[in-house]
C-alpha positions as protocol buffer text, in pm:
chain_id: "A"
residue {
  index: 1
  type: MET
  ca { x: 3490 y: -5418 z: 1532 }
}
residue {
  index: 2
  type: THR
  ca { x: 3722 y: -5153 z: 1549 }
}
residue {
  index: 3
  type: LEU
  ca { x: 4093 y: -5137 z: 1738 }
}
residue {
  index: 4
  type: ILE
  ca { x: 3953 y: -4946 z: 2022 }
}
residue {
  index: 5
  type: ASN
  ca { x: 3663 y: -5177 z: 2077 }
}
residue {
  index: 6
  type: TYR
  ca { x: 3858 y: -5494 z: 2054 }
}
residue {
  index: 7
  type: HIS
  ca { x: 4089 y: -5383 z: 2297 }
}
residue {
  index: 8
  type: VAL
  ca { x: 3839 y: -5283 z: 2568 }
}
residue {
  index: 9
  type: ALA
  ca { x: 3622 y: -5593 z: 2478 }
}
residue {
  index: 10
  type: GLU
  ca { x: 3935 y: -5816 z: 2557 }
}
residue {
  index: 11
  type: TRP
  ca { x: 4058 y: -5626 z: 2829 }
}
residue {
  index: 12
  type: LEU
  ca { x: 3685 y: -5608 z: 3029 }
}
residue {
  index: 13
  type: MET
  ca { x: 3635 y: -6019 z: 2950 }
}
residue {
  index: 14
  type: CYS
  ca { x: 3970 y: -6090 z: 3118 }
}
residue {
  index: 15
  type: ARG
  ca { x: 3963 y: -5850 z: 3414 }
}
residue {
  index: 16
  type: TYR
  ca { x: 3574 y: -5903 z: 3475 }
}
residue {
  index: 17
  type: PRO
  ca { x: 3509 y: -6254 z: 3353 }
}
residue {
  index: 18
  type: ARG
  ca { x: 3180 y: -6284 z: 3524 }
}
residue {
  index: 19
  type: LEU
  ca { x: 3006 y: -5968 z: 3405 }
}
residue {
  index: 20
  type: PRO
  ca { x: 2667 y: -6031 z: 3269 }
}
residue {
  index: 21
  type: MET
  ca { x: 2642 y: -5941 z: 2906 }
}
residue {
  index: 22
  type: THR
  ca { x: 2434 y: -5655 z: 2940 }
}
residue {
  index: 23
  type: ILE
  ca { x: 2655 y: -5492 z: 3169 }
}
residue {
  index: 24
  type: LEU
  ca { x: 2926 y: -5586 z: 2947 }
}
residue {
  index: 25
  type: TYR
  ca { x: 2769 y: -5397 z: 2681 }
}
residue {
  index: 26
  type: SER
  ca { x: 2728 y: -5102 z: 2943 }
}
residue {
  index: 27
  type: ALA
  ca { x: 3107 y: -5106 z: 2989 }
}
residue {
  index: 28
  type: MET
  ca { x: 3191 y: -5097 z: 2626 }
}
residue {
  index: 29
  type: ASN
  ca { x: 2971 y: -4816 z: 2593 }
}
residue {
  index: 30
  type: GLY
  ca { x: 3147 y: -4642 z: 2872 }
}
residue {
  index: 31
  type: TYR
  ca { x: 3472 y: -4703 z: 2723 }
}
residue {
  index: 32
  type: ALA
  ca { x: 3436 y: -4670 z: 2383 }
}
residue {
  index: 33
  type: GLY
  ca { x: 3081 y: -4525 z: 2325 }
}
residue {
  index: 34
  type: SER
  ca { x: 3051 y: -4237 z: 2112 }
}
residue {
  index: 35
  type: ARG
  ca { x: 3019 y: -4008 z: 2392 }
}
residue {
  index: 36
  type: SER
  ca { x: 3312 y: -4119 z: 2558 }
}
residue {
  index: 37
  type: LEU
  ca { x: 3513 y: -4114 z: 2280 }
}
residue {
  index: 38
  type: HIS
  ca { x: 3359 y: -3736 z: 2239 }
}
residue {
  index: 39
  type: LYS
  ca { x: 3537 y: -3684 z: 2567 }
}
residue {
  index: 40
  type: VAL
  ca { x: 3821 y: -3815 z: 2500 }
}
residue {
  index: 41
  type: ALA
  ca { x: 3861 y: -3610 z: 2156 }
}
residue {
  index: 42
  type: GLN
  ca { x: 3736 y: -3290 z: 2359 }
}
residue {
  index: 43
  type: SER
  ca { x: 4043 y: -3354 z: 2618 }
}
residue {
  index: 44
  type: TRP
  ca { x: 4286 y: -3367 z: 2308 }
}
residue {
  index: 45
  type: GLY
  ca { x: 4172 y: -3029 z: 2216 }
}
residue {
  index: 46
  type: VAL
  ca { x: 3966 y: -3125 z: 1933 }
}
residue {
  index: 47
  type: GLU
  ca { x: 3659 y: -2852 z: 1866 }
}
residue {
  index: 48
  type: SER
  ca { x: 3369 y: -2814 z: 1633 }
}
residue {
  index: 49
  type: ALA
  ca { x: 3388 y: -2570 z: 1364 }
}
residue {
  index: 50
  type: ALA
  ca { x: 3055 y: -2337 z: 1289 }
}
residue {
  index: 51
  type: ALA
  ca { x: 2990 y: -2118 z: 969 }
}
residue {
  index: 52
  type: PRO
  ca { x: 2861 y: -1789 z: 1093 }
}
residue {
  index: 53
  type: GLY
  ca { x: 3002 y: -1641 z: 775 }
}
residue {
  index: 54
  type: GLU
  ca { x: 3270 y: -1562 z: 561 }
}
residue {
  index: 55
  type: GLU
  ca { x: 3501 y: -1461 z: 836 }
}
residue {
  index: 56
  type: VAL
  ca { x: 3561 y: -1877 z: 891 }
}
residue {
  index: 57
  type: ASP
  ca { x: 3807 y: -2031 z: 730 }
}
residue {
  index: 58
  type: PRO
  ca { x: 3681 y: -2256 z: 468 }
}
residue {
  index: 59
  type: GLY
  ca { x: 3948 y: -2544 z: 559 }
}
residue {
  index: 60
  type: LEU
  ca { x: 3817 y: -2519 z: 925 }
}
residue {
  index: 61
  type: LEU
  ca { x: 3463 y: -2621 z: 822 }
}
residue {
  index: 62
  type: GLN
  ca { x: 3490 y: -2975 z: 860 }
}
residue {
  index: 63
  type: PHE
  ca { x: 3193 y: -3014 z: 1047 }
}
residue {
  index: 64
  type: SER
  ca { x: 2909 y: -3060 z: 891 }
}
residue {
  index: 65
  type: LEU
  ca { x: 2531 y: -3166 z: 972 }
}
residue {
  index: 66
  type: ASP
  ca { x: 2472 y: -3303 z: 612 }
}
residue {
  index: 67
  type: ALA
  ca { x: 2296 y: -3654 z: 585 }
}
residue {
  index: 68
  type: ASP
  ca { x: 2528 y: -3746 z: 299 }
}
residue {
  index: 69
  type: ARG
  ca { x: 2846 y: -3707 z: 517 }
}
residue {
  index: 70
  type: VAL
  ca { x: 3122 y: -3993 z: 509 }
}
residue {
  index: 71
  type: GLN
  ca { x: 3104 y: -4235 z: 774 }
}
residue {
  index: 72
  type: ILE
  ca { x: 3278 y: -4514 z: 905 }
}
residue {
  index: 73
  type: LYS
  ca { x: 3084 y: -4799 z: 864 }
}
residue {
  index: 74
  type: LYS
  ca { x: 2990 y: -5004 z: 1187 }
}
residue {
  index: 75
  type: TRP
  ca { x: 2948 y: -5383 z: 1241 }
}
residue {
  index: 76
  type: GLY
  ca { x: 2635 y: -5564 z: 1260 }
}
residue {
  index: 77
  type: TYR
  ca { x: 2354 y: -5669 z: 1028 }
}
residue {
  index: 78
  type: VAL
  ca { x: 1979 y: -5499 z: 1001 }
}
residue {
  index: 79
  type: ARG
  ca { x: 1717 y: -5711 z: 1126 }
}
residue {
  index: 80
  type: PRO
  ca { x: 1438 y: -5830 z: 929 }
}
residue {
  index: 81
  type: GLU
  ca { x: 1209 y: -5697 z: 1170 }
}
residue {
  index: 82
  type: ALA
  ca { x: 1411 y: -5380 z: 1251 }
}
residue {
  index: 83
  type: GLN
  ca { x: 1128 y: -5161 z: 1140 }
}
residue {
  index: 84
  type: ASN
  ca { x: 835 y: -5343 z: 1387 }
}
residue {
  index: 85
  type: LEU
  ca { x: 1106 y: -5355 z: 1697 }
}
residue {
  index: 86
  type: ASP
  ca { x: 1016 y: -5033 z: 1820 }
}
residue {
  index: 87
  type: LYS
  ca { x: 686 y: -5047 z: 1670 }
}
residue {
  index: 88
  type: TYR
  ca { x: 530 y: -5373 z: 1870 }
}
residue {
  index: 89
  type: ARG
  ca { x: 787 y: -5364 z: 2134 }
}
residue {
  index: 90
  type: TRP
  ca { x: 906 y: -5692 z: 2060 }
}
residue {
  index: 91
  type: ARG
  ca { x: 1203 y: -5803 z: 2317 }
}
residue {
  index: 92
  type: ARG
  ca { x: 1554 y: -5864 z: 2189 }
}
residue {
  index: 93
  type: GLY
  ca { x: 1702 y: -6177 z: 2326 }
}
residue {
  index: 94
  type: LEU
  ca { x: 2108 y: -6152 z: 2423 }
}
residue {
  index: 95
  type: ALA
  ca { x: 2176 y: -6404 z: 2202 }
}
residue {
  index: 96
  type: SER
  ca { x: 2061 y: -6200 z: 1897 }
}
residue {
  index: 97
  type: ARG
  ca { x: 2246 y: -5881 z: 1997 }
}
residue {
  index: 98
  type: VAL
  ca { x: 2575 y: -6065 z: 2005 }
}
residue {
  index: 99
  type: VAL
  ca { x: 2505 y: -6201 z: 1686 }
}
residue {
  index: 100
  type: MET
  ca { x: 2320 y: -5910 z: 1513 }
}
residue {
  index: 101
  type: ASP
  ca { x: 2366 y: -5599 z: 1649 }
}
residue {
  index: 102
  type: ASP
  ca { x: 2683 y: -5379 z: 1688 }
}
residue {
  index: 103
  type: ASP
  ca { x: 2978 y: -5387 z: 1905 }
}
residue {
  index: 104
  type: PHE
  ca { x: 2750 y: -5220 z: 2172 }
}
residue {
  index: 105
  type: GLY
  ca { x: 2441 y: -5465 z: 2164 }
}
residue {
  index: 106
  type: ASP
  ca { x: 2242 y: -5176 z: 1958 }
}
residue {
  index: 107
  type: GLN
  ca { x: 2028 y: -5221 z: 1715 }
}
residue {
  index: 108
  type: VAL
  ca { x: 2171 y: -5151 z: 1355 }
}
residue {
  index: 109
  type: ALA
  ca { x: 1934 y: -4910 z: 1168 }
}
residue {
  index: 110
  type: SER
  ca { x: 1886 y: -4925 z: 814 }
}
residue {
  index: 111
  type: SER
  ca { x: 1980 y: -4643 z: 561 }
}
residue {
  index: 112
  type: LEU
  ca { x: 1689 y: -4634 z: 462 }
}
residue {
  index: 113
  type: ALA
  ca { x: 1507 y: -4591 z: 775 }
}
residue {
  index: 114
  type: GLU
  ca { x: 1776 y: -4333 z: 872 }
}
residue {
  index: 115
  type: ASP
  ca { x: 1711 y: -4116 z: 563 }
}
residue {
  index: 116
  type: ASN
  ca { x: 1353 y: -4105 z: 649 }
}
residue {
  index: 117
  type: ILE
  ca { x: 1368 y: -3963 z: 992 }
}
residue {
  index: 118
  type: PRO
  ca { x: 1104 y: -3708 z: 1053 }
}
residue {
  index: 119
  type: GLY
  ca { x: 1213 y: -3342 z: 1083 }
}
residue {
  index: 120
  type: SER
  ca { x: 1517 y: -3439 z: 873 }
}
residue {
  index: 121
  type: GLU
  ca { x: 1756 y: -3147 z: 791 }
}
residue {
  index: 122
  type: ASP
  ca { x: 1746 y: -3258 z: 454 }
}
residue {
  index: 123
  type: GLN
  ca { x: 1398 y: -3090 z: 444 }
}
residue {
  index: 124
  type: LEU
  ca { x: 1547 y: -2782 z: 545 }
}
residue {
  index: 125
  type: ALA
  ca { x: 1687 y: -2463 z: 330 }
}
residue {
  index: 126
  type: GLU
  ca { x: 2052 y: -2479 z: 307 }
}
residue {
  index: 127
  type: ASP
  ca { x: 2089 y: -2164 z: 519 }
}
residue {
  index: 128
  type: ARG
  ca { x: 1903 y: -2284 z: 853 }
}
residue {
  index: 129
  type: ARG
  ca { x: 2017 y: -2613 z: 859 }
}
residue {
  index: 130
  type: LEU
  ca { x: 2264 y: -2510 z: 1122 }
}
residue {
  index: 131
  type: THR
  ca { x: 2006 y: -2250 z: 1338 }
}
residue {
  index: 132
  type: LEU
  ca { x: 1680 y: -2527 z: 1290 }
}
residue {
  index: 133
  type: GLY
  ca { x: 1632 y: -2895 z: 1333 }
}
residue {
  index: 134
  type: ASN
  ca { x: 1649 y: -3143 z: 1601 }
}
residue {
  index: 135
  type: ALA
  ca { x: 1897 y: -3068 z: 1866 }
}
residue {
  index: 136
  type: ASP
  ca { x: 1918 y: -3427 z: 1981 }
}
residue {
  index: 137
  type: GLU
  ca { x: 2034 y: -3549 z: 1605 }
}
residue {
  index: 138
  type: LYS
  ca { x: 2287 y: -3240 z: 1621 }
}
residue {
  index: 139
  type: MET
  ca { x: 2438 y: -3338 z: 1928 }
}
residue {
  index: 140
  type: GLN
  ca { x: 2451 y: -3736 z: 1819 }
}
residue {
  index: 141
  type: ILE
  ca { x: 2639 y: -3595 z: 1495 }
}
residue {
  index: 142
  type: ALA
  ca { x: 2902 y: -3415 z: 1709 }
}
residue {
  index: 143
  type: PHE
  ca { x: 2928 y: -3694 z: 1926 }
}
residue {
  index: 144
  type: ASP
  ca { x: 2951 y: -3911 z: 1627 }
}
residue {
  index: 145
  type: VAL
  ca { x: 3221 y: -3706 z: 1434 }
}
residue {
  index: 146
  type: HIS
  ca { x: 3443 y: -3686 z: 1739 }
}
residue {
  index: 147
  type: ALA
  ca { x: 3440 y: -4054 z: 1801 }
}
residue {
  index: 148
  type: SER
  ca { x: 3570 y: -4097 z: 1444 }
}
residue {
  index: 149
  type: PHE
  ca { x: 3799 y: -3853 z: 1509 }
}
residue {
  index: 150
  type: VAL
  ca { x: 3963 y: -4051 z: 1773 }
}
residue {
  index: 151
  type: ARG
  ca { x: 3884 y: -4420 z: 1561 }
}
residue {
  index: 152
  type: ALA
  ca { x: 4085 y: -4219 z: 1295 }
}
residue {
  index: 153
  type: VAL
  ca { x: 4399 y: -4160 z: 1529 }
}
residue {
  index: 154
  type: VAL
  ca { x: 4433 y: -4463 z: 1678 }
}
residue {
  index: 155
  type: GLY
  ca { x: 4400 y: -4641 z: 1282 }
}
residue {
  index: 156
  type: ALA
  ca { x: 4670 y: -4398 z: 1165 }
}
residue {
  index: 157
  type: ILE
  ca { x: 4882 y: -4537 z: 1458 }
}
residue {
  index: 158
  type: TYR
  ca { x: 4807 y: -4880 z: 1383 }
}
residue {
  index: 159
  type: GLY
  ca { x: 4909 y: -4822 z: 1017 }
}
residue {
  index: 160
  type: HIS
  ca { x: 5206 y: -4646 z: 1066 }
}
residue {
  index: 161
  type: CYS
  ca { x: 5383 y: -4738 z: 1406 }
}
residue {
  index: 162
  type: GLY
  ca { x: 5231 y: -5091 z: 1445 }
}
residue {
  index: 163
  type: ARG
  ca { x: 5004 y: -5294 z: 1627 }
}
residue {
  index: 164
  type: GLU
  ca { x: 5168 y: -5239 z: 1979 }
}
residue {
  index: 165
  type: ALA
  ca { x: 5182 y: -4873 z: 1954 }
}
residue {
  index: 166
  type: ALA
  ca { x: 4799 y: -4883 z: 1886 }
}
residue {
  index: 167
  type: LYS
  ca { x: 4733 y: -5095 z: 2174 }
}
residue {
  index: 168
  type: SER
  ca { x: 4957 y: -4874 z: 2393 }
}
residue {
  index: 169
  type: PHE
  ca { x: 4772 y: -4565 z: 2273 }
}
residue {
  index: 170
  type: VAL
  ca { x: 4432 y: -4731 z: 2347 }
}
residue {
  index: 171
  type: ARG
  ca { x: 4556 y: -4805 z: 2736 }
}
residue {
  index: 172
  type: ALA
  ca { x: 4681 y: -4483 z: 2757 }
}
residue {
  index: 173
  type: HIS
  ca { x: 4440 y: -4260 z: 2635 }
}
residue {
  index: 174
  type: ILE
  ca { x: 4065 y: -4492 z: 2661 }
}
residue {
  index: 175
  type: LEU
  ca { x: 4139 y: -4777 z: 2912 }
}
residue {
  index: 176
  type: SER
  ca { x: 4313 y: -4493 z: 3197 }
}
residue {
  index: 177
  type: ARG
  ca { x: 3970 y: -4344 z: 3205 }
}
residue {
  index: 178
  type: GLN
  ca { x: 3789 y: -4441 z: 3537 }
}
residue {
  index: 179
  type: LEU
  ca { x: 3465 y: -4608 z: 3502 }
}
residue {
  index: 180
  type: ASP
  ca { x: 3253 y: -4730 z: 3817 }
}
residue {
  index: 181
  type: VAL
  ca { x: 3134 y: -5064 z: 3652 }
}
residue {
  index: 182
  type: SER
  ca { x: 2927 y: -5183 z: 4021 }
}
residue {
  index: 183
  type: SER
  ca { x: 2722 y: -4842 z: 3885 }
}
residue {
  index: 184
  type: LEU
  ca { x: 2581 y: -5019 z: 3607 }
}
residue {
  index: 185
  type: PHE
  ca { x: 2442 y: -5286 z: 3803 }
}
residue {
  index: 186
  type: TRP
  ca { x: 2052 y: -5335 z: 3866 }
}
residue {
  index: 187
  type: PHE
  ca { x: 1896 y: -5630 z: 4042 }
}
residue {
  index: 188
  type: GLU
  ca { x: 1504 y: -5656 z: 3985 }
}
residue {
  index: 189
  type: LYS
  ca { x: 1447 y: -5938 z: 4313 }
}
residue {
  index: 190
  type: PRO
  ca { x: 1847 y: -5966 z: 4449 }
}
residue {
  index: 191
  type: THR
  ca { x: 1736 y: -6187 z: 4724 }
}
residue {
  index: 192
  type: GLY
  ca { x: 1590 y: -6416 z: 4415 }
}
residue {
  index: 193
  type: GLU
  ca { x: 1870 y: -6403 z: 4247 }
}
residue {
  index: 194
  type: LEU
  ca { x: 2128 y: -6472 z: 4523 }
}
residue {
  index: 195
  type: ALA
  ca { x: 1962 y: -6790 z: 4603 }
}
residue {
  index: 196
  type: LYS
  ca { x: 1963 y: -6904 z: 4272 }
}
residue {
  index: 197
  type: LEU
  ca { x: 2306 y: -6877 z: 4267 }
}
residue {
  index: 198
  type: CYS
  ca { x: 2416 y: -7009 z: 4613 }
}
residue {
  index: 199
  type: ALA
  ca { x: 2170 y: -7305 z: 4454 }
}
residue {
  index: 200
  type: ARG
  ca { x: 2382 y: -7312 z: 4122 }
}
residue {
  index: 201
  type: GLU
  ca { x: 2743 y: -7301 z: 4293 }
}
residue {
  index: 202
  type: GLU
  ca { x: 2624 y: -7566 z: 4524 }
}
residue {
  index: 203
  type: PHE
  ca { x: 2685 y: -7330 z: 4836 }
}
residue {
  index: 204
  type: GLU
  ca { x: 2449 y: -7332 z: 5144 }
}
residue {
  index: 205
  type: LYS
  ca { x: 2141 y: -7133 z: 5139 }
}
residue {
  index: 206
  type: PRO
  ca { x: 2183 y: -6794 z: 5229 }
}
residue {
  index: 207
  type: VAL
  ca { x: 2082 y: -6652 z: 5530 }
}
residue {
  index: 208
  type: ALA
  ca { x: 2028 y: -6253 z: 5646 }
}
residue {
  index: 209
  type: ARG
  ca { x: 2111 y: -6182 z: 6018 }
}
residue {
  index: 210
  type: LEU
  ca { x: 2132 y: -5863 z: 6203 }
}
residue {
  index: 211
  type: LEU
  ca { x: 2483 y: -5764 z: 6257 }
}
residue {
  index: 212
  type: SER
  ca { x: 2390 y: -5474 z: 6434 }
}
residue {
  index: 213
  type: GLU
  ca { x: 2148 y: -5177 z: 6495 }
}
residue {
  index: 214
  type: THR
  ca { x: 2114 y: -4845 z: 6639 }
}
residue {
  index: 215
  type: GLY
  ca { x: 1804 y: -4590 z: 6703 }
}
residue {
  index: 216
  type: ARG
  ca { x: 1545 y: -4829 z: 6647 }
}
residue {
  index: 217
  type: LEU
  ca { x: 1279 y: -4637 z: 6808 }
}
residue {
  index: 218
  type: SER
  ca { x: 1385 y: -4312 z: 6693 }
}
residue {
  index: 219
  type: ARG
  ca { x: 1337 y: -4137 z: 6335 }
}
residue {
  index: 220
  type: THR
  ca { x: 1634 y: -4246 z: 6215 }
}
residue {
  index: 221
  type: PRO
  ca { x: 1709 y: -4601 z: 6289 }
}
residue {
  index: 222
  type: VAL
  ca { x: 1984 y: -4800 z: 6091 }
}
residue {
  index: 223
  type: PHE
  ca { x: 2041 y: -5133 z: 6051 }
}
residue {
  index: 224
  type: VAL
  ca { x: 2317 y: -5340 z: 5928 }
}
residue {
  index: 225
  type: VAL
  ca { x: 2234 y: -5708 z: 5802 }
}
residue {
  index: 226
  type: GLY
  ca { x: 2478 y: -5962 z: 5693 }
}
residue {
  index: 227
  type: ILE
  ca { x: 2396 y: -6224 z: 5417 }
}
residue {
  index: 228
  type: PHE
  ca { x: 2550 y: -6572 z: 5507 }
}
residue {
  index: 229
  type: SER
  ca { x: 2607 y: -6873 z: 5335 }
}
residue {
  index: 230
  type: GLY
  ca { x: 2709 y: -7125 z: 5634 }
}
residue {
  index: 231
  type: GLN
  ca { x: 2964 y: -6952 z: 5804 }
}
residue {
  index: 232
  type: ASP
  ca { x: 3107 y: -6736 z: 5519 }
}
residue {
  index: 233
  type: LYS
  ca { x: 2986 y: -6354 z: 5457 }
}
residue {
  index: 234
  type: LEU
  ca { x: 2875 y: -6289 z: 5134 }
}
residue {
  index: 235
  type: GLY
  ca { x: 2793 y: -5941 z: 5165 }
}
residue {
  index: 236
  type: GLU
  ca { x: 2666 y: -5673 z: 5391 }
}
residue {
  index: 237
  type: GLY
  ca { x: 2398 y: -5362 z: 5348 }
}
residue {
  index: 238
  type: ALA
  ca { x: 2309 y: -5097 z: 5625 }
}
residue {
  index: 239
  type: ALA
  ca { x: 1962 y: -4881 z: 5586 }
}
residue {
  index: 240
  type: SER
  ca { x: 1669 y: -4765 z: 5787 }
}
residue {
  index: 241
  type: SER
  ca { x: 1473 y: -5072 z: 5760 }
}
residue {
  index: 242
  type: LEU
  ca { x: 1544 y: -5430 z: 5832 }
}
residue {
  index: 243
  type: GLU
  ca { x: 1406 y: -5523 z: 5450 }
}
residue {
  index: 244
  type: ALA
  ca { x: 1616 y: -5238 z: 5282 }
}
residue {
  index: 245
  type: ALA
  ca { x: 1916 y: -5354 z: 5445 }
}
residue {
  index: 246
  type: ARG
  ca { x: 1863 y: -5719 z: 5346 }
}
residue {
  index: 247
  type: THR
  ca { x: 1787 y: -5631 z: 4977 }
}
residue {
  index: 248
  type: LYS
  ca { x: 2142 y: -5394 z: 5006 }
}
residue {
  index: 249
  type: ALA
  ca { x: 2321 y: -5687 z: 5131 }
}
residue {
  index: 250
  type: ALA
  ca { x: 2188 y: -5894 z: 4870 }
}
residue {
  index: 251
  type: ILE
  ca { x: 2284 y: -5664 z: 4601 }
}
residue {
  index: 252
  type: ASN
  ca { x: 2635 y: -5604 z: 4743 }
}
residue {
  index: 253
  type: ALA
  ca { x: 2701 y: -6013 z: 4761 }
}
residue {
  index: 254
  type: LEU
  ca { x: 2563 y: -6018 z: 4365 }
}
residue {
  index: 255
  type: LYS
  ca { x: 2788 y: -5742 z: 4302 }
}
residue {
  index: 256
  type: ALA
  ca { x: 3151 y: -5884 z: 4484 }
}
residue {
  index: 257
  type: TRP
  ca { x: 3056 y: -6226 z: 4268 }
}
residue {
  index: 258
  type: TYR
  ca { x: 3001 y: -6067 z: 3944 }
}
residue {
  index: 259
  type: LEU
  ca { x: 3317 y: -5813 z: 3988 }
}
residue {
  index: 260
  type: TYR
  ca { x: 3560 y: -6067 z: 4052 }
}
residue {
  index: 261
  type: SER
  ca { x: 3881 y: -5961 z: 3928 }
}
residue {
  index: 262
  type: PRO
  ca { x: 4212 y: -6192 z: 3891 }
}
residue {
  index: 263
  type: GLY
  ca { x: 4411 y: -5837 z: 3887 }
}
residue {
  index: 264
  type: GLU
  ca { x: 4466 y: -5472 z: 3689 }
}
residue {
  index: 265
  type: ASN
  ca { x: 4736 y: -5608 z: 3506 }
}
residue {
  index: 266
  type: VAL
  ca { x: 4563 y: -5925 z: 3389 }
}
residue {
  index: 267
  type: ARG
  ca { x: 4697 y: -6052 z: 3048 }
}
residue {
  index: 268
  type: VAL
  ca { x: 4524 y: -6043 z: 2759 }
}
residue {
  index: 269
  type: PRO
  ca { x: 4484 y: -6266 z: 2416 }
}
residue {
  index: 270
  type: SER
  ca { x: 4656 y: -5971 z: 2231 }
}
residue {
  index: 271
  type: ASP
  ca { x: 4979 y: -5991 z: 2444 }
}
residue {
  index: 272
  type: MET
  ca { x: 5078 y: -6346 z: 2255 }
}
residue {
  index: 273
  type: LEU
  ca { x: 5116 y: -6159 z: 1981 }
}
residue {
  index: 274
  type: LEU
  ca { x: 5471 y: -6009 z: 2081 }
}
residue {
  index: 275
  type: GLU
  ca { x: 5767 y: -6192 z: 1982 }
}
residue {
  index: 276
  type: GLY
  ca { x: 5896 y: -6386 z: 2281 }
}
residue {
  index: 277
  type: ALA
  ca { x: 5556 y: -6370 z: 2453 }
}
residue {
  index: 278
  type: LYS
  ca { x: 5548 y: -6614 z: 2794 }
}
residue {
  index: 279
  type: PRO
  ca { x: 5334 y: -6903 z: 2719 }
}
residue {
  index: 280
  type: TRP
  ca { x: 4984 y: -6831 z: 2771 }
}
residue {
  index: 281
  type: GLU
  ca { x: 4808 y: -6918 z: 3108 }
}
residue {
  index: 282
  type: PRO
  ca { x: 4420 y: -6951 z: 3041 }
}
residue {
  index: 283
  type: VAL
  ca { x: 4219 y: -6683 z: 3199 }
}
residue {
  index: 284
  type: HIS
  ca { x: 3902 y: -6747 z: 3415 }
}
residue {
  index: 285
  type: VAL
  ca { x: 3592 y: -6848 z: 3229 }
}
residue {
  index: 286
  type: ASP
  ca { x: 3279 y: -6843 z: 3396 }
}
residue {
  index: 287
  type: ILE
  ca { x: 2953 y: -7044 z: 3355 }
}
residue {
  index: 288
  type: GLY
  ca { x: 2759 y: -6761 z: 3323 }
}
residue {
  index: 289
  type: GLU
  ca { x: 2511 y: -6529 z: 3463 }
}
residue {
  index: 290
  type: ILE
  ca { x: 2195 y: -6633 z: 3687 }
}
residue {
  index: 291
  type: ILE
  ca { x: 1894 y: -6598 z: 3452 }
}
């Protein structure tokens, strides 16, 4: 795990202690994934150098599409069944993703599989590699190179300025970016999941109630439905039909539960590494997501 991933993970876990693992992985990717770090590098003015001819300074040609370029090794293990996962569409459970896969829950491919990708640019002539080949592969290489640059900068700050300087840098340049975590959720059966949640937490059974409506007989009706557990309103939703409004209310209630946060400036475990730090106060540990 890199320094960036470590600080992003502890911040997300402490700020949103009820996030499901799949959403946590998506949020991690949104903050510290290759595409996100590519945007960070671009905001710093980092650009890709091409090789159109001899007029380009050789010292600028740091962006290469060769397969044997140096890469920062990722955390994770190559699964024994890696070659059959996509072929037979085997399901990867969350427990195995935590243990076997990388920081973002993505499968780690073997070097042999990466070298045998159809249409690999190693099969092209040297003078055609920059103009032909898979465009998606080239974009992914660009994302990885820029992300490696950002990780290298954070590593250099850690090596020369210390742990706290690197942590402050990550907070200022990566965690300061806006990510709408609520947009990462997707519920297949929100009303059923909400009923299971209330049963697990020993709440009263959720009941949908019509709060207000307008234009029932018109072309554009609007219904506002609330989900109640006893006298407590769990969520509210508005839509053009009663069923859609009830579904939205259930989704909003589930999001309100999963997005619980003790505050923006919540303490994280790495804060205890400072000299003279205040005694640690345990953060909220949730029982887990609804399965």
